[in-house]
ZALUM-537207 format. One record per residue (C-alpha): residue number from 1; residue in one letter; x, y, z. Coordinates in Angstrom, 2 decimals. Layout:
N
+-----+---------+---------+---------+---------+
: num : residuo :      px :      py :      pz :
+-----+---------+---------+---------+---------+
: NUM :       a :       X :       Y :       Z :
...
+-----+---------+---------+---------+---------+
***
This chain:
380
+-----+---------+---------+---------+---------+
: num : residuo :      px :      py :      pz :
+-----+---------+---------+---------+---------+
:   1 :       m :  -11.82 :  205.06 :  225.84 :
:   2 :       s :  -13.13 :  207.32 :  228.69 :
:   3 :       r :  -15.60 :  204.59 :  229.35 :
:   4 :       r :  -13.34 :  201.38 :  229.58 :
:   5 :       l :  -11.00 :  203.65 :  231.86 :
:   6 :       n :  -14.28 :  204.63 :  234.07 :
:   7 :       i :  -14.83 :  200.52 :  234.13 :
:   8 :       y :  -11.43 :  199.51 :  235.20 :
:   9 :       t :  -11.43 :  202.59 :  238.06 :
:  10 :       r :  -14.87 :  200.86 :  239.21 :
:  11 :       i :  -13.13 :  197.60 :  239.53 :
:  12 :       a :  -10.17 :  199.22 :  241.41 :
:  13 :       v :  -12.28 :  200.77 :  243.95 :
:  14 :       a :  -14.35 :  197.61 :  244.38 :
:  15 :       l :  -11.10 :  196.09 :  245.05 :
:  16 :       t :   -9.72 :  198.47 :  247.07 :
:  17 :       i :  -13.25 :  198.94 :  249.49 :
:  18 :       a :  -13.02 :  195.00 :  249.59 :
:  19 :       g :   -9.99 :  194.95 :  251.03 :
:  20 :       f :  -10.17 :  197.80 :  253.34 :
:  21 :       v :  -13.50 :  196.11 :  254.62 :
:  22 :       a :  -11.39 :  192.78 :  255.22 :
:  23 :       a :   -8.63 :  194.26 :  256.52 :
:  24 :       c :  -10.69 :  195.88 :  259.40 :
:  25 :       s :  -12.83 :  192.91 :  259.95 :
:  26 :       a :   -9.22 :  191.09 :  260.39 :
:  27 :       t :   -8.05 :  193.53 :  263.49 :
:  28 :       t :  -11.17 :  193.52 :  264.88 :
:  29 :       a :  -10.41 :  191.06 :  267.79 :
:  30 :       d :  -14.00 :  191.11 :  269.06 :
:  31 :       d :  -15.61 :  190.19 :  265.91 :
:  32 :       d :  -17.98 :  186.98 :  266.00 :
:  33 :       k :  -16.10 :  184.65 :  263.07 :
:  34 :       k :  -19.14 :  183.36 :  261.34 :
:  35 :       g :  -20.53 :  187.16 :  260.74 :
:  36 :       r :  -17.01 :  187.93 :  259.31 :
:  37 :       l :  -17.41 :  185.25 :  256.75 :
:  38 :       a :  -20.60 :  186.15 :  256.08 :
:  39 :       k :  -19.87 :  189.52 :  255.08 :
:  40 :       l :  -17.07 :  188.82 :  253.29 :
:  41 :       k :  -19.26 :  186.25 :  250.77 :
:  42 :       d :  -21.60 :  189.08 :  250.82 :
:  43 :       q :  -18.68 :  190.97 :  249.28 :
:  44 :       q :  -17.48 :  188.37 :  247.16 :
:  45 :       a :  -20.34 :  188.01 :  245.57 :
:  46 :       a :  -21.00 :  191.65 :  244.81 :
:  47 :       i :  -17.67 :  191.89 :  243.28 :
:  48 :       t :  -18.38 :  188.80 :  241.11 :
:  49 :       k :  -21.40 :  190.25 :  240.13 :
:  50 :       e :  -19.52 :  193.60 :  239.47 :
:  51 :       i :  -16.52 :  191.56 :  237.15 :
:  52 :       q :  -19.39 :  190.01 :  235.01 :
:  53 :       k :  -21.49 :  193.12 :  234.38 :
:  54 :       l :  -17.92 :  194.98 :  233.48 :
:  55 :       e :  -17.07 :  191.55 :  231.01 :
:  56 :       e :  -20.42 :  191.95 :  229.32 :
:  57 :       e :  -20.01 :  195.55 :  228.61 :
:  58 :       i :  -16.43 :  195.40 :  227.46 :
:  59 :       a :  -17.73 :  192.35 :  225.28 :
:  60 :       a :  -20.66 :  194.19 :  223.82 :
:  61 :       e :  -18.07 :  196.84 :  223.02 :
:  62 :       n :  -15.75 :  194.62 :  221.44 :
:  63 :       p :  -17.21 :  191.35 :  220.23 :
:  64 :       d :  -14.16 :  190.18 :  218.31 :
:  65 :       s :  -11.85 :  190.24 :  221.65 :
:  66 :       a :  -14.53 :  187.89 :  223.07 :
:  67 :       v :  -14.64 :  185.04 :  220.50 :
:  68 :       v :  -10.73 :  185.16 :  220.74 :
:  69 :       a :  -10.82 :  184.67 :  224.44 :
:  70 :       r :  -12.74 :  181.49 :  224.25 :
:  71 :       t :  -10.86 :  180.20 :  221.10 :
:  72 :       k :   -8.79 :  177.06 :  221.93 :
:  73 :       d :   -5.76 :  175.46 :  220.79 :
:  74 :       v :   -6.01 :  172.31 :  219.43 :
:  75 :       e :   -4.05 :  169.58 :  217.13 :
:  76 :       v :   -5.89 :  167.78 :  214.46 :
:  77 :       v :   -4.84 :  164.49 :  211.88 :
:  78 :       e :   -6.76 :  163.79 :  209.00 :
:  79 :       l :   -8.54 :  160.75 :  208.48 :
:  80 :       k :   -7.44 :  158.26 :  206.08 :
:  81 :       p :   -8.93 :  154.49 :  205.35 :
:  82 :       q :   -6.30 :  151.86 :  206.41 :
:  83 :       r :   -5.83 :  148.41 :  207.48 :
:  84 :       f :   -7.28 :  147.20 :  210.57 :
:  85 :       d :   -7.11 :  143.46 :  211.56 :
:  86 :       h :   -8.73 :  141.95 :  214.66 :
:  87 :       y :   -7.11 :  139.70 :  216.38 :
:  88 :       v :   -6.34 :  137.51 :  219.41 :
:  89 :       q :   -2.75 :  137.43 :  221.25 :
:  90 :       t :   -1.57 :  134.56 :  223.69 :
:  91 :       q :    1.53 :  133.16 :  225.04 :
:  92 :       g :    3.21 :  130.07 :  223.84 :
:  93 :       y :    6.13 :  127.67 :  223.80 :
:  94 :       i :    8.00 :  126.46 :  221.32 :
:  95 :       e :    8.07 :  122.89 :  220.44 :
:  96 :       s :   10.10 :  120.88 :  217.78 :
:  97 :       k :    7.87 :  118.53 :  215.64 :
:  98 :       k :   10.96 :  116.15 :  215.74 :
:  99 :       n :   11.95 :  115.73 :  219.13 :
: 100 :       v :   12.46 :  112.30 :  219.83 :
: 101 :       v :   13.85 :  110.12 :  223.05 :
: 102 :       v :   16.38 :  107.65 :  221.98 :
: 103 :       s :   16.31 :  104.27 :  223.57 :
: 104 :       s :   17.78 :  100.70 :  222.91 :
: 105 :       e :   15.85 :   97.77 :  221.49 :
: 106 :       s :   17.90 :   95.21 :  223.64 :
: 107 :       a :   19.28 :   94.60 :  227.32 :
: 108 :       g :   22.79 :   94.67 :  227.66 :
: 109 :       a :   26.01 :   96.72 :  229.13 :
: 110 :       i :   27.01 :   99.87 :  226.82 :
: 111 :       t :   30.60 :   99.43 :  225.67 :
: 112 :       q :   30.28 :  102.51 :  223.55 :
: 113 :       v :   28.96 :  106.32 :  223.17 :
: 114 :       l :   29.72 :  107.14 :  219.99 :
: 115 :       v :   28.68 :  110.66 :  219.93 :
: 116 :       t :   28.85 :  114.24 :  222.22 :
: 117 :       e :   25.76 :  116.47 :  223.19 :
: 118 :       g :   25.46 :  119.10 :  220.33 :
: 119 :       q :   26.77 :  117.18 :  217.64 :
: 120 :       q :   24.69 :  116.70 :  214.17 :
: 121 :       v :   23.40 :  113.25 :  213.57 :
: 122 :       v :   21.80 :  111.54 :  210.72 :
: 123 :       k :   19.02 :  109.11 :  210.96 :
: 124 :       g :   20.38 :  105.94 :  211.29 :
: 125 :       q :   23.59 :  106.35 :  212.77 :
: 126 :       t :   24.70 :  104.62 :  215.47 :
: 127 :       l :   25.12 :  106.19 :  218.71 :
: 128 :       a :   26.05 :  104.10 :  221.10 :
: 129 :       q :   27.26 :  100.07 :  221.22 :
: 130 :       i :   25.70 :   97.41 :  223.66 :
: 131 :       d :   28.02 :   94.51 :  224.79 :
: 132 :       n :   27.61 :   91.83 :  221.66 :
: 133 :       l :   30.74 :   89.73 :  222.29 :
: 134 :       v :   28.54 :   86.40 :  222.55 :
: 135 :       i :   26.34 :   87.23 :  219.49 :
: 136 :       v :   29.23 :   87.77 :  217.56 :
: 137 :       r :   30.76 :   84.45 :  217.96 :
: 138 :       n :   27.81 :   82.62 :  217.64 :
: 139 :       i :   27.45 :   84.44 :  214.20 :
: 140 :       e :   31.12 :   83.62 :  213.31 :
: 141 :       s :   30.10 :   79.79 :  213.92 :
: 142 :       m :   27.19 :   79.64 :  212.17 :
: 143 :       e :   29.13 :   81.66 :  209.54 :
: 144 :       a :   31.18 :   77.83 :  209.37 :
: 145 :       q :   28.28 :   75.72 :  209.77 :
: 146 :       l :   26.54 :   77.43 :  207.16 :
: 147 :       e :   29.84 :   77.40 :  204.54 :
: 148 :       l :   29.79 :   73.54 :  205.24 :
: 149 :       a :   26.12 :   73.24 :  204.42 :
: 150 :       v :   26.89 :   75.21 :  201.50 :
: 151 :       s :   29.20 :   72.78 :  200.12 :
: 152 :       v :   27.45 :   69.73 :  200.55 :
: 153 :       y :   24.09 :   70.77 :  199.31 :
: 154 :       e :   25.70 :   71.79 :  196.09 :
: 155 :       r :   27.48 :   68.41 :  195.86 :
: 156 :       q :   24.19 :   66.99 :  196.39 :
: 157 :       k :   22.43 :   69.04 :  193.97 :
: 158 :       n :   25.04 :   68.19 :  191.18 :
: 159 :       l :   24.60 :   64.25 :  192.12 :
: 160 :       w :   20.73 :   64.63 :  191.70 :
: 161 :       d :   20.86 :   66.62 :  188.41 :
: 162 :       q :   22.74 :   63.36 :  187.21 :
: 163 :       k :   20.10 :   60.95 :  188.98 :
: 164 :       i :   23.09 :   59.97 :  191.39 :
: 165 :       g :   21.92 :   59.26 :  195.06 :
: 166 :       t :   18.43 :   59.80 :  196.59 :
: 167 :       e :   16.19 :   62.71 :  197.19 :
: 168 :       v :   16.04 :   62.29 :  200.48 :
: 169 :       q :   19.79 :   63.05 :  200.57 :
: 170 :       f :   19.41 :   66.04 :  198.30 :
: 171 :       l :   16.36 :   67.68 :  200.16 :
: 172 :       q :   18.14 :   67.17 :  203.92 :
: 173 :       a :   21.39 :   68.94 :  202.66 :
: 174 :       k :   19.02 :   71.80 :  201.13 :
: 175 :       t :   16.70 :   71.83 :  204.70 :
: 176 :       n :   19.91 :   71.86 :  206.45 :
: 177 :       k :   21.46 :   74.72 :  204.53 :
: 178 :       e :   18.21 :   76.85 :  204.50 :
: 179 :       s :   18.07 :   76.21 :  208.32 :
: 180 :       l :   21.20 :   77.44 :  208.83 :
: 181 :       e :   20.55 :   81.00 :  207.01 :
: 182 :       k :   18.18 :   81.68 :  208.56 :
: 183 :       q :   19.63 :   81.10 :  211.84 :
: 184 :       l :   22.50 :   83.24 :  210.88 :
: 185 :       a :   20.12 :   86.18 :  209.42 :
: 186 :       s :   18.34 :   85.67 :  213.06 :
: 187 :       l :   21.47 :   86.30 :  214.97 :
: 188 :       r :   22.53 :   89.11 :  212.43 :
: 189 :       e :   19.21 :   91.02 :  213.31 :
: 190 :       q :   19.79 :   90.64 :  216.84 :
: 191 :       n :   23.63 :   91.87 :  216.71 :
: 192 :       a :   21.82 :   95.31 :  214.78 :
: 193 :       k :   19.64 :   95.63 :  217.71 :
: 194 :       t :   22.79 :   96.13 :  220.11 :
: 195 :       r :   23.62 :   99.26 :  218.33 :
: 196 :       i :   21.54 :  102.12 :  219.63 :
: 197 :       k :   20.74 :  104.02 :  216.20 :
: 198 :       a :   19.23 :  107.67 :  215.68 :
: 199 :       p :   15.64 :  107.19 :  214.14 :
: 200 :       i :   15.62 :  110.85 :  212.83 :
: 201 :       g :   18.26 :  113.56 :  211.56 :
: 202 :       g :   19.30 :  116.24 :  214.00 :
: 203 :       t :   21.14 :  117.65 :  217.27 :
: 204 :       v :   21.67 :  115.38 :  220.11 :
: 205 :       d :   20.58 :  117.34 :  223.01 :
: 206 :       a :   21.31 :  114.92 :  225.56 :
: 207 :       v :   23.61 :  111.85 :  226.09 :
: 208 :       i :   21.98 :  109.62 :  228.74 :
: 209 :       a :   24.04 :  106.90 :  228.34 :
: 210 :       r :   27.13 :  106.10 :  230.18 :
: 211 :       v :   29.98 :  103.31 :  229.18 :
: 212 :       g :   29.35 :  100.57 :  231.70 :
: 213 :       e :   25.87 :  101.17 :  232.47 :
: 214 :       n :   23.25 :   98.31 :  231.60 :
: 215 :       t :   20.52 :   99.14 :  229.33 :
: 216 :       a :   17.33 :   98.08 :  228.33 :
: 217 :       p :   14.33 :   98.75 :  226.22 :
: 218 :       g :   12.20 :  101.83 :  227.19 :
: 219 :       m :   15.27 :  103.29 :  229.13 :
: 220 :       p :   16.11 :  106.78 :  228.18 :
: 221 :       a :   19.49 :  107.18 :  226.49 :
: 222 :       f :   19.58 :  109.91 :  223.78 :
: 223 :       s :   17.78 :  112.67 :  223.16 :
: 224 :       i :   17.69 :  114.31 :  219.38 :
: 225 :       v :   16.18 :  117.53 :  218.12 :
: 226 :       n :   15.03 :  118.66 :  214.52 :
: 227 :       t :   15.23 :  122.14 :  214.78 :
: 228 :       s :   14.43 :  122.49 :  211.00 :
: 229 :       e :   10.46 :  121.86 :  211.83 :
: 230 :       l :    9.15 :  124.05 :  214.21 :
: 231 :       k :    6.12 :  124.95 :  216.16 :
: 232 :       i :    4.00 :  126.62 :  218.50 :
: 233 :       q :    1.68 :  125.65 :  220.69 :
: 234 :       a :   -0.50 :  127.96 :  222.43 :
: 235 :       p :   -3.88 :  128.33 :  224.13 :
: 236 :       i :   -6.99 :  130.09 :  223.25 :
: 237 :       s :   -9.54 :  131.64 :  225.41 :
: 238 :       e :  -12.92 :  129.78 :  224.28 :
: 239 :       a :  -14.45 :  132.66 :  223.58 :
: 240 :       y :  -12.64 :  132.80 :  219.72 :
: 241 :       v :  -13.98 :  129.29 :  219.25 :
: 242 :       t :  -15.84 :  130.28 :  216.08 :
: 243 :       d :  -13.31 :  132.78 :  215.07 :
: 244 :       i :   -9.76 :  130.65 :  214.79 :
: 245 :       k :   -9.20 :  128.45 :  212.00 :
: 246 :       k :   -6.91 :  126.82 :  210.46 :
: 247 :       g :   -4.56 :  128.90 :  207.62 :
: 248 :       n :   -5.31 :  132.07 :  209.96 :
: 249 :       k :   -2.57 :  134.42 :  209.55 :
: 250 :       a :   -0.06 :  134.67 :  212.81 :
: 251 :       i :    2.50 :  137.18 :  213.71 :
: 252 :       v :    4.90 :  135.39 :  216.50 :
: 253 :       k :    7.13 :  137.85 :  218.16 :
: 254 :       v :   10.06 :  136.35 :  220.02 :
: 255 :       s :   11.22 :  138.62 :  222.83 :
: 256 :       e :   14.68 :  137.01 :  223.43 :
: 257 :       l :   16.05 :  137.49 :  219.51 :
: 258 :       n :   13.81 :  140.74 :  219.26 :
: 259 :       k :   12.39 :  139.15 :  216.17 :
: 260 :       e :    8.86 :  139.10 :  214.57 :
: 261 :       f :    7.62 :  136.08 :  212.74 :
: 262 :       e :    5.19 :  135.83 :  209.76 :
: 263 :       a :    3.53 :  132.35 :  210.25 :
: 264 :       e :   -0.16 :  130.20 :  209.95 :
: 265 :       v :   -2.05 :  128.31 :  211.93 :
: 266 :       t :   -1.85 :  124.77 :  211.02 :
: 267 :       f :   -3.92 :  122.96 :  213.80 :
: 268 :       v :   -7.13 :  124.03 :  215.65 :
: 269 :       g :   -8.03 :  121.61 :  218.85 :
: 270 :       k :  -11.50 :  120.35 :  219.13 :
: 271 :       t :  -11.20 :  119.92 :  222.95 :
: 272 :       i :  -12.25 :  122.75 :  225.56 :
: 273 :       d :   -9.80 :  122.47 :  228.84 :
: 274 :       r :  -12.33 :  122.33 :  231.91 :
: 275 :       l :  -10.08 :  123.94 :  233.97 :
: 276 :       s :   -8.60 :  126.75 :  231.64 :
: 277 :       r :  -11.52 :  127.05 :  229.19 :
: 278 :       t :   -9.14 :  127.09 :  226.62 :
: 279 :       f :   -8.19 :  125.31 :  223.53 :
: 280 :       n :   -4.82 :  124.70 :  221.75 :
: 281 :       v :   -3.51 :  126.12 :  218.56 :
: 282 :       e :   -0.48 :  125.18 :  216.66 :
: 283 :       v :    1.74 :  127.65 :  214.39 :
: 284 :       a :    4.55 :  126.54 :  212.02 :
: 285 :       l :    7.16 :  128.35 :  212.57 :
: 286 :       p :    9.48 :  129.07 :  209.59 :
: 287 :       q :   13.63 :  128.12 :  209.98 :
: 288 :       d :   15.54 :  130.08 :  211.76 :
: 289 :       e :   18.95 :  128.88 :  213.34 :
: 290 :       n :   18.55 :  131.22 :  216.53 :
: 291 :       l :   15.08 :  129.60 :  217.42 :
: 292 :       r :   15.01 :  126.87 :  220.09 :
: 293 :       p :   12.59 :  124.52 :  221.50 :
: 294 :       n :   10.77 :  125.40 :  224.86 :
: 295 :       m :   11.72 :  129.65 :  223.77 :
: 296 :       t :    8.66 :  131.68 :  224.70 :
: 297 :       a :    6.83 :  133.58 :  222.25 :
: 298 :       t :    4.23 :  136.03 :  222.12 :
: 299 :       v :    1.48 :  134.71 :  219.17 :
: 300 :       r :   -1.14 :  137.14 :  217.50 :
: 301 :       i :   -3.59 :  135.56 :  215.75 :
: 302 :       i :   -5.67 :  137.33 :  213.01 :
: 303 :       f :   -9.09 :  136.27 :  212.28 :
: 304 :       e :  -10.49 :  139.06 :  210.76 :
: 305 :       s :   -8.90 :  142.43 :  208.02 :
: 306 :       s :  -10.69 :  145.67 :  207.27 :
: 307 :       p :   -9.10 :  146.58 :  204.11 :
: 308 :       d :  -10.34 :  150.42 :  204.38 :
: 309 :       a :  -11.39 :  150.80 :  207.64 :
: 310 :       i :  -11.33 :  154.41 :  209.80 :
: 311 :       v :   -9.15 :  153.88 :  212.72 :
: 312 :       v :   -8.45 :  156.53 :  215.69 :
: 313 :       p :   -6.62 :  155.83 :  218.81 :
: 314 :       v :   -8.76 :  154.61 :  221.55 :
: 315 :       n :   -8.01 :  157.65 :  224.09 :
: 316 :       l :   -9.95 :  160.10 :  221.67 :
: 317 :       i :  -13.18 :  158.56 :  222.22 :
: 318 :       q :  -15.24 :  159.88 :  225.03 :
: 319 :       d :  -18.42 :  158.61 :  227.19 :
: 320 :       i :  -20.46 :  161.42 :  227.26 :
: 321 :       n :  -24.06 :  160.47 :  228.14 :
: 322 :       d :  -23.92 :  156.61 :  227.37 :
: 323 :       e :  -22.40 :  157.86 :  223.71 :
: 324 :       k :  -18.93 :  157.35 :  222.26 :
: 325 :       v :  -17.81 :  160.48 :  221.14 :
: 326 :       v :  -15.09 :  162.22 :  219.39 :
: 327 :       y :  -14.39 :  165.97 :  217.92 :
: 328 :       i :  -13.71 :  166.84 :  214.45 :
: 329 :       a :  -12.39 :  170.48 :  213.49 :
: 330 :       v :  -15.06 :  171.76 :  210.88 :
: 331 :       e :  -15.57 :  175.28 :  209.31 :
: 332 :       k :  -18.84 :  177.01 :  210.04 :
: 333 :       d :  -19.41 :  180.73 :  209.10 :
: 334 :       g :  -15.96 :  180.99 :  207.84 :
: 335 :       k :  -14.28 :  180.24 :  211.57 :
: 336 :       l :  -12.90 :  177.00 :  212.91 :
: 337 :       v :  -15.17 :  174.95 :  215.42 :
: 338 :       a :  -15.22 :  171.74 :  217.03 :
: 339 :       s :  -18.40 :  169.59 :  215.96 :
: 340 :       r :  -19.10 :  166.38 :  218.03 :
: 341 :       k :  -19.58 :  163.03 :  216.39 :
: 342 :       v :  -20.89 :  160.34 :  218.00 :
: 343 :       v :  -19.22 :  156.76 :  216.80 :
: 344 :       t :  -19.98 :  153.43 :  216.86 :
: 345 :       v :  -16.65 :  150.97 :  217.91 :
: 346 :       n :  -16.32 :  147.76 :  216.08 :
: 347 :       g :  -13.32 :  146.57 :  217.86 :
: 348 :       v :  -10.28 :  147.41 :  220.17 :
: 349 :       y :   -7.03 :  146.07 :  219.03 :
: 350 :       g :   -3.68 :  147.44 :  220.27 :
: 351 :       y :   -4.92 :  151.40 :  221.70 :
: 352 :       k :   -6.75 :  151.60 :  218.31 :
: 353 :       a :  -10.21 :  151.40 :  217.43 :
: 354 :       e :  -12.37 :  150.89 :  214.09 :
: 355 :       v :  -15.26 :  153.01 :  214.46 :
: 356 :       k :  -18.50 :  153.86 :  212.32 :
: 357 :       g :  -19.61 :  157.39 :  212.15 :
: 358 :       l :  -16.50 :  159.38 :  210.37 :
: 359 :       n :  -15.21 :  159.94 :  206.85 :
: 360 :       p :  -11.97 :  159.91 :  205.06 :
: 361 :       g :  -10.69 :  163.50 :  205.24 :
: 362 :       d :  -12.37 :  164.43 :  208.70 :
: 363 :       k :   -9.92 :  166.06 :  210.82 :
: 364 :       i :  -10.00 :  164.94 :  214.18 :
: 365 :       v :   -8.95 :  166.56 :  217.79 :
: 366 :       t :   -5.90 :  164.82 :  218.96 :
: 367 :       v :   -4.74 :  167.28 :  221.62 :
: 368 :       g :   -6.93 :  169.55 :  223.50 :
: 369 :       y :  -10.07 :  167.62 :  223.30 :
: 370 :       l :  -10.93 :  167.66 :  226.78 :
: 371 :       g :  -13.37 :  170.12 :  227.74 :
: 372 :       l :  -14.51 :  170.92 :  224.55 :
: 373 :       n :  -17.90 :  171.12 :  223.70 :
: 374 :       d :  -19.91 :  171.18 :  220.29 :
: 375 :       g :  -19.64 :  174.36 :  218.53 :
: 376 :       d :  -16.46 :  175.87 :  220.44 :
: 377 :       p :  -14.44 :  178.06 :  218.48 :
: 378 :       i :  -10.72 :  176.03 :  217.78 :
: 379 :       k :   -7.28 :  177.27 :  216.37 :
: 380 :       i :   -4.70 :  174.68 :  215.21 :
+-----+---------+---------+---------+---------+
***
């Protein structure tokens, strides 16, 4: 005890002397600044040397206190095998597999628009009517002519069956009837084309046609969307051209809905875009009433999975002497110390890394790992 007091007394005396000398130097206005600085550095070196010597003496007298002083507080996590997915992430747009623009099959003025935007329609339903007055009158006239022709044909047939009259008269009546039937069928077909019909079932997304406007084949009149079959089309970097395949699992996140969907890759493009150096993929979406065409979505396509991987947060991996290093807690001589482990990184996805070189049950240091050295005493 007396020896320790002597040590602290010597430290106090040394510090007092240093303070006194420094004070005297500061009050001497004529001293050279460089000379004063040199003296102070010499004094500092002497004091530092004296402190180190005293610390060594104290450590020699009480070794346990020195170990406790160097022990670092850390936090650890026990490693367990877990699933680790290798994936590529991209952004795409939702599209409808059945999204059509409807136009008329004949030219003319629109006389009726029978649907409104947002209305549900079925396949074959009439959306609009084009002026067909002339065709309807021709149909009525042709029906009257056909009625007469049928009557004449039936009479000629009865006579011919009884061997009365000539064969020419029978054939003329038959030909006239059949000709009128074909003309009537043609007129009815023309009349059917004056009705703009829905080619698919779905929702009327846009009504372009207006009553009184002229329309013609090829001119847009309506837009119909069927949201029961939606897909995402997204570009993928050519770096993954050998990884992405039809049938790969995909996780789709739609930020606007705050929802995630499990889906599947249904198409992989075979062409690389010259400018973007990407190829297209399509992912089929499950039915959801809130999904809409042209929504943006984040797509994560999983192309490889490790069921029992050792996974660590990527920030725990340090680069030391061109090696990837982490620290784990191990017991050595009954004490807990840090052990440096060199690892191999197999992939980094979502701030996590799959590594080789660690084992299940290892306790990796997650807090306090910076500044650790191999063999440093630690406390959890």
